C-alpha positions as CSV (number, residue, x, y, z in Angstrom):
1,M,-54.7,37.8,-11.0
2,L,-52.4,37.1,-8.1
3,L,-50.7,33.8,-7.7
4,E,-50.6,31.9,-4.4
5,P,-47.1,32.0,-2.9
6,T,-45.3,28.7,-2.9
7,Q,-42.4,27.6,-0.9
8,N,-39.1,27.6,-2.6
9,P,-37.8,23.9,-3.0
10,A,-34.3,25.2,-2.6
11,R,-35.1,26.2,1.0
12,E,-36.2,22.7,1.9
13,S,-33.1,21.1,0.6
14,N,-31.0,23.8,2.2
15,S,-31.7,22.4,5.7
16,V,-30.9,18.9,4.4
17,S,-27.7,20.2,2.8
18,R,-26.7,21.9,6.0
19,T,-27.2,18.7,8.0
20,R,-25.3,16.7,5.4
21,R,-22.4,19.2,5.5
22,S,-22.3,19.0,9.3
23,L,-22.3,15.2,9.2
24,M,-19.5,15.2,6.6
25,G,-17.5,17.6,8.7
26,I,-17.8,15.4,11.8
27,V,-16.8,12.4,9.8
28,A,-13.8,14.2,8.2
29,T,-12.7,15.5,11.6
30,S,-13.0,12.0,13.2
31,A,-10.9,10.5,10.3
32,V,-8.2,13.1,10.8
33,L,-8.1,12.6,14.5
34,L,-7.9,8.8,14.0
35,L,-5.0,9.0,11.6
36,A,-3.2,11.5,13.8
37,G,-3.6,9.1,16.8
38,C,-2.1,6.2,14.8
39,A,0.9,8.2,13.7
40,T,2.4,8.6,17.1
41,G,6.0,7.6,17.6
42,N,9.2,9.0,18.8
43,S,12.9,8.9,18.0
44,R,13.5,6.1,20.6
45,E,11.1,3.8,18.7
46,A,12.7,4.7,15.4
47,E,16.1,4.0,16.8
48,R,14.9,0.6,18.1
49,G,13.5,-0.2,14.7
50,R,16.7,0.7,12.9
51,A,18.7,-1.5,15.3
52,R,16.3,-4.4,14.8
53,D,16.5,-4.1,11.0
54,A,20.3,-3.9,11.1
55,E,20.4,-7.3,13.0
56,R,18.3,-9.1,10.5
57,T,20.1,-11.2,7.9
58,S,19.3,-10.9,4.2
59,V,16.9,-13.6,3.1
60,V,17.1,-12.5,-0.5
61,D,20.8,-13.3,-0.9
62,S,20.4,-16.9,0.4
63,L,17.3,-17.4,-1.8
64,Q,19.3,-16.2,-4.9
65,Q,22.2,-18.5,-4.0
66,T,19.8,-21.5,-3.6
67,A,18.0,-20.7,-6.9
68,T,21.3,-20.4,-8.8
69,T,22.7,-23.6,-7.3
70,S,19.5,-25.6,-8.2
71,L,19.6,-24.2,-11.7
72,I,23.2,-25.1,-12.3
73,S,22.9,-28.5,-10.7
74,A,19.7,-29.3,-12.7
75,T,21.5,-28.5,-16.1
76,P,22.6,-31.7,-17.8
77,P,26.3,-31.9,-18.7
78,S,27.1,-30.9,-22.2
79,T,28.0,-33.7,-24.7
80,P,30.8,-33.1,-27.1
81,V,29.7,-32.6,-30.7
82,S,31.4,-35.0,-33.0
83,D,32.5,-34.0,-36.5
84,D,30.9,-36.5,-38.8
85,T,32.3,-35.2,-42.0
86,G,34.8,-38.1,-42.1
87,E,37.9,-36.0,-42.4
């Protein structure tokens, strides 16, 4: 007895898979182009950035000095320990 031919389910999903792969390729290409566009710059911009950074003063040093000063000034003075042994 001959069986009726059926369509292979793998063939149906193959066209969906091909469409999905194409879409993922387009998305990946768009992401790469977007990142490449954002990464533009030249040596003049880098030199300006270095000069701007060199002009800035260090904020951390002044914060550390302030924190140390407030810690030292907030510490109560020490009291002398008396020797109560009676000698």
